[in-house]
C-alpha positions in Angstrom: -0.7 125.7 252.6 -3.0 122.9 252.9 -6.1 123.9 255.0 -7.8 121.0 257.3 -11.2 121.1 258.9 -10.3 122.1 262.7 -13.0 119.5 264.0 -11.5 116.9 262.2 -8.2 118.0 263.6 -9.4 117.5 267.0 -10.9 114.1 266.8 -8.1 112.7 265.2 -5.3 114.0 267.8 -7.9 112.9 270.3 -7.5 109.6 268.8 -3.6 109.5 268.3 -3.3 110.7 271.9 -0.4 113.1 271.1 0.4 115.9 273.2 0.4 118.4 270.3 -2.6 120.0 268.2 -2.7 120.8 264.6 -4.4 124.1 263.8 -2.4 124.8 260.5 -0.5 122.6 258.0 2.0 123.5 255.5 3.6 121.2 252.8 6.9 121.2 251.1 7.6 120.7 247.4 9.0 117.2 247.2 12.5 116.7 246.1 11.9 113.6 244.0 9.0 113.0 241.6 6.9 110.0 242.8 6.5 106.8 241.1 3.8 104.4 240.9 4.4 100.7 242.6 2.5 97.9 243.9 1.0 98.8 247.2 3.1 97.8 250.0 1.5 95.8 252.8 1.1 97.5 256.3 2.0 95.5 259.3 -0.8 95.8 261.6 -0.6 97.5 264.9 -2.0 97.6 268.4 -2.6 101.5 268.7 -2.7 102.8 272.2 -6.3 103.7 273.6 -7.0 107.0 274.7 -9.9 108.4 276.6 -11.7 111.2 274.8 -13.9 114.0 276.1 -17.6 113.8 275.3 -18.1 116.5 272.3 -20.0 119.5 273.7 -21.6 120.3 270.4 -21.9 118.4 267.3 -18.7 118.9 264.5 -19.9 121.3 262.0 -18.0 119.1 259.2 -20.1 116.0 260.3 -21.8 114.8 257.2 -24.7 112.7 257.2 -23.8 108.8 256.8 -25.5 105.7 256.4 -24.2 103.7 259.0 -25.5 99.8 259.4 -29.1 100.3 260.5 -29.6 96.5 260.9 -26.7 95.9 263.5 -28.0 93.6 266.3 -26.7 92.5 269.7 -24.5 89.2 269.2 -25.7 86.1 270.9 -23.6 85.4 274.0 -22.8 81.9 272.8 -21.1 82.8 269.8 -17.5 84.3 269.1 -18.0 87.4 267.2 -14.7 88.8 267.5 -11.2 87.5 266.8 -9.7 88.8 270.0 -11.0 90.7 273.3 -11.1 94.6 273.3 -10.2 96.8 276.1 -11.4 100.4 276.5 -11.0 103.2 279.0 -14.5 103.8 279.7 -16.1 107.1 281.2 -15.3 106.4 285.0 -11.6 106.1 283.0 -11.0 102.5 284.5 -10.1 99.7 281.8 -13.0 97.3 280.9 -12.8 94.2 278.8 -15.1 92.8 276.1 -15.2 89.2 275.7 -15.1 87.9 271.8 -18.9 87.1 272.1 -19.2 90.9 272.2 -21.5 90.9 275.0 -19.8 89.7 278.0 -18.0 92.7 279.9 -16.1 93.2 283.2 -14.2 96.2 284.5 -10.6 94.8 285.0 -9.0 98.0 287.1 -10.2 100.0 290.1 -7.4 102.6 290.4 -7.8 105.7 292.5 -6.5 108.0 290.2 -8.2 108.0 286.0 -6.4 106.1 283.3 -5.7 108.2 280.4 -3.8 105.6 278.1 -3.2 101.9 277.5 -1.5 99.5 275.2 -1.8 95.6 275.0 0.7 93.1 274.1 -0.2 91.3 270.8 1.0 87.6 272.1 -0.2 87.5 275.5 -2.2 90.7 276.4 -0.4 92.1 279.1 -1.4 95.7 279.6 0.7 99.2 280.0 -1.5 101.7 281.3 -0.9 105.6 282.4 -2.6 107.0 285.4 -3.1 110.4 285.7 -2.3 112.4 288.9 -2.1 115.6 290.3 1.7 116.2 290.0 2.8 113.4 287.6 1.5 110.1 285.8 2.1 106.5 286.5 2.9 103.8 284.2 1.6 100.4 285.1 1.9 96.8 283.8 -0.6 93.8 284.7 -1.6 90.8 283.0 -4.3 90.8 280.4 -7.2 90.7 283.3 -5.4 93.0 285.5 -3.6 91.0 287.8 0.1 90.9 288.8 0.3 94.9 288.9 3.6 96.3 288.9 4.2 100.4 288.7 7.3 100.8 286.3 7.8 104.8 286.3 6.3 108.2 287.6 6.4 111.3 285.3 4.9 113.1 282.3 4.3 109.8 280.6 2.6 109.2 277.3 2.0 106.8 274.4 3.0 103.4 275.5 3.6 100.9 272.6 4.5 97.1 272.4 7.1 95.4 270.5 5.4 92.5 268.8 6.7 89.6 270.8 5.4 91.6 273.7 9.2 91.6 275.2 9.6 95.1 275.0 8.0 98.5 275.0 8.6 102.3 274.6 6.8 105.3 275.6 7.3 109.3 275.6 8.7 110.7 279.1 8.8 114.6 279.3 10.4 114.9 282.4 12.6 111.3 282.6 15.6 110.9 284.7 17.9 111.5 281.6 15.9 114.1 280.4 13.1 114.4 277.7 12.6 111.8 274.8 11.9 108.1 274.1 12.3 105.5 276.8 12.2 102.0 276.8 12.9 98.6 278.5 11.9 94.9 278.6 8.6 93.8 279.9 8.3 94.2 283.7 11.7 96.5 283.9 11.8 100.4 284.4 12.4 102.3 281.2 15.6 103.9 280.3 16.6 106.4 277.8 16.6 105.5 274.0 16.1 108.8 272.2 16.6 112.4 273.6 14.3 115.1 272.3 16.0 118.2 270.8 15.4 121.2 273.3 13.9 124.3 271.8 16.8 127.0 272.2 16.0 130.6 272.3 17.6 132.4 269.1 18.1 129.2 266.7 16.9 129.7 263.5 15.3 126.2 263.4 12.9 124.6 266.3 13.5 121.9 268.6 12.0 118.6 268.1 9.7 116.4 270.3 9.5 112.5 269.6 6.4 109.8 270.5 6.6 106.4 269.4 4.2 104.9 266.9 5.3 101.0 266.4 8.2 98.7 266.5 9.1 97.4 263.3 8.0 93.9 262.5 11.5 92.3 263.9 11.6 94.8 267.0 15.1 96.2 265.7 13.5 99.7 264.8 11.0 102.1 266.3 8.8 104.3 264.1 8.6 107.7 265.7 6.1 110.8 265.1 7.8 114.1 265.2 6.6 117.4 265.9 8.5 121.0 266.3 9.2 122.2 269.7 8.9 126.1 269.0 9.6 127.0 273.0 7.1 127.9 275.9 6.3 131.4 274.3 5.1 129.7 271.2 1.4 130.9 270.0 -1.3 128.4 270.6 -1.5 126.2 267.3 2.2 126.9 266.2 3.2 123.5 265.7 3.0 122.7 262.0 2.6 119.2 260.5 3.8 116.0 262.2 6.9 114.3 260.8 8.1 110.8 261.1 11.2 109.2 261.9 13.0 106.0 262.4 15.0 104.7 265.6 17.4 102.2 264.9 18.8 99.7 267.6 22.2 101.7 267.4 20.4 104.8 268.8 20.6 106.8 265.7 17.2 108.5 264.3 16.7 109.1 260.6 14.2 111.8 259.7 11.6 110.3 257.0 9.1 113.1 256.9 10.0 116.6 257.7 7.8 118.2 260.6 6.6 120.7 257.5 5.2 117.6 255.6 8.0 117.0 253.6 7.7 115.6 250.7 4.0 114.9 251.7 1.7 115.2 254.7 2.1 112.1 257.0 -0.8 112.0 260.1 -0.4 108.5 260.6 2.7 106.2 259.9 3.0 102.1 259.8 5.5 99.7 259.1 5.3 97.3 255.8 5.2 93.9 256.6 8.7 93.4 256.1 9.9 96.2 258.0 11.4 97.7 254.5 8.9 100.6 253.9 7.0 103.1 255.9 3.5 103.6 254.9 1.8 107.3 255.3 -1.9 108.0 255.0 -3.5 111.6 255.6 -6.4 113.9 255.7 -7.2 117.0 254.1 -4.9 116.0 251.1 -5.6 118.5 248.1 -4.6 118.9 244.6 -1.4 117.1 243.8 -0.8 115.8 247.2 -1.3 111.9 247.7 -3.4 110.8 250.9 -1.6 107.4 250.7 2.3 106.9 249.9 5.2 105.0 251.0 9.0 105.7 251.2 11.9 103.3 252.4 12.5 103.0 255.9 16.0 104.2 255.3 14.7 107.3 253.5 14.5 107.7 249.7 12.3 108.4 247.0 8.7 108.6 247.9 5.9 106.3 246.1 1.9 107.2 245.6 -0.3 104.2 246.3 -3.2 106.1 245.9 -3.5 108.7 243.4 -4.5 112.3 244.3 -7.5 113.6 242.9 -8.9 117.5 242.5 -10.6 118.6 245.6 -9.9 116.9 249.0 -8.9 113.4 249.8 -9.0 111.7 253.4 -7.7 108.3 254.2 -8.0 106.7 257.8 -7.5 103.1 259.3 -5.2 101.4 256.6 -4.8 98.0 257.1 -2.8 95.2 255.1 -4.7 92.2 253.1 -3.7 89.5 250.6 -4.8 91.5 247.6 -3.8 95.3 248.7 -5.0 97.4 251.5 -8.5 98.4 253.3 -9.2 101.9 254.4 -11.6 104.6 255.1 -11.6 106.8 252.0 -13.4 110.0 251.7 -13.2 112.7 248.9 -14.6 116.0 248.4 -14.6 118.4 245.4 -13.5 121.4 247.6 -11.3 121.6 250.3 -13.3 122.0 253.5 -16.2 120.4 252.4 -18.4 117.6 254.3 -16.8 114.3 253.7 -18.6 111.0 253.9 -16.2 107.8 254.2 -16.4 104.5 252.3 -14.6 101.3 253.5 -12.6 100.6 250.3 -10.1 98.3 248.9 -7.1 99.8 247.2 -5.4 97.0 244.8 -1.5 97.1 243.6 -2.4 99.6 240.7 -3.8 102.2 243.2 -7.5 101.5 242.1 -9.7 101.9 245.1 -13.3 99.8 245.0 -16.0 99.6 248.2 -15.6 96.9 250.3 -18.8 97.6 251.6 -22.0 99.7 250.6 -22.7 101.7 253.9 -21.0 105.4 254.1 -20.0 106.5 257.1 -19.1 110.1 259.3 -15.9 111.3 260.9 -17.0 109.7 264.1 -17.2 106.4 263.1 -13.8 106.8 260.9 -11.5 108.5 263.6 -11.7 106.2 266.5 -11.9 102.7 264.3 -9.6 100.0 264.7 -9.2 96.8 262.5 -8.7 93.2 264.1 -5.5 92.3 263.7 -6.3 89.4 261.4 -8.1 91.9 258.9 -11.4 90.1 259.1 -13.1 93.2 260.2 -12.9 97.0 262.0 -15.0 98.4 265.2 -16.3 101.6 264.4 -18.5 103.9 266.7 -21.5 105.6 266.1 -23.9 108.1 268.3 -25.9 106.4 270.6 -29.6 106.4 270.0 -30.7 107.0 273.7 -29.6 110.4 273.9 -26.4 109.9 276.1 -22.9 111.1 274.9 -21.5 107.5 274.9 -20.8 106.1 271.6 -22.4 102.6 270.6 -19.8 100.4 269.2 -20.1 98.2 266.1 -18.1 95.2 264.6 -18.3 95.6 260.7 -17.1 92.6 258.9 -14.6 93.1 255.9 -17.3 91.8 253.6 -20.9 92.2 253.1 -21.9 89.8 256.2 -24.3 91.7 258.6 -22.6 94.4 261.0 -23.0 93.5 264.8 -23.7 96.0 267.6 -21.5 95.1 270.6 -22.3 95.6 274.1 -19.3 98.3 274.5 -20.3 101.8 275.0 -18.3 105.0 275.6 -15.7 107.0 273.6 -11.9 106.8 272.5 -9.9 104.2 270.6 -10.6 100.7 271.7 -7.3 98.2 271.9 -7.2 94.6 270.5 -6.0 92.1 273.1 -4.4 88.6 272.7 -7.0 86.0 271.1 -6.0 83.2 273.5 -6.1 85.3 277.0 
């Protein structure tokens, strides 16, 4: 049994916008001994954004961090960012920050709150979910909020785009063909791709819920997160650890990681560049449990990418580079101890070295998002004016100065397309 800080669990799964909450974790003994291998490069993805509630109390595990104090506002004429950024603001509308880091516009004016968002990497086409009294609505617009089209209504969540922006997928709890993963071509109404496995009273095994994570680089497969369904009477927190599966173009799903954390914990899964591997990162890994590992997308023997250490290791926000991986890495001597994080480069031999000198708290790490070209990462820090909004900071993947962005709020921002 692995113990994970409750506050960290809450913040991470707000960021992932999953419909389950991790309260306890367990891990199974791996069926195959891991081997060391060169680090596989991870295909960059654009995660869905979530609107996160302002914390009512400071997390008890939040350590003191040395976020860059010299961050300054970017001059309007400069292109600081490699692409525009979108965020669901505190009014629960979508705002867009331009590449100068200063120019902003509110691009939606919906009558009901917007709760999730995804942007197509090629042309910036937006998918977002509006929350209604009885059901949610899936809406598609262009990169600036025009050409609005409603595509579906119901209990909808986690929209994701394919790399070419031609297809999308999402979870639909009350879809016309039952609960499961639905998808379609851009602009079309979604159809069932994979049905959930329903809970059945008296069965020795729980049901299974799927949520989409990312299309493979060639668009032929869909990476899924899995969570057990223990029925409506299951106690709060009885949801174990997320697993991972791959949905092929023929509609078959291959389980890669069991929902008990078998072979290892996998709280965030990503594709390798060529789609042959799935990379898993985790927090709260202790003893011999790796916080960064991989396995073939077709299933097989796990490979440790960052050697485990005594105490606790956390890995967040993995991103590929030409020489290995970038990631936030935090360690503690004992499980449950306060953790600060460093932005590190992990080479092909699993050796980690600092990319920047600052250290970061959980608030900066959980909602961080890499630029698609790996040139830097957007992090967050508590506002200095006493408001509940966080300050967004552009942090280059070098020793270049950090830049404070005009953007304020909470939740994970989403990168748009560079030319839009």
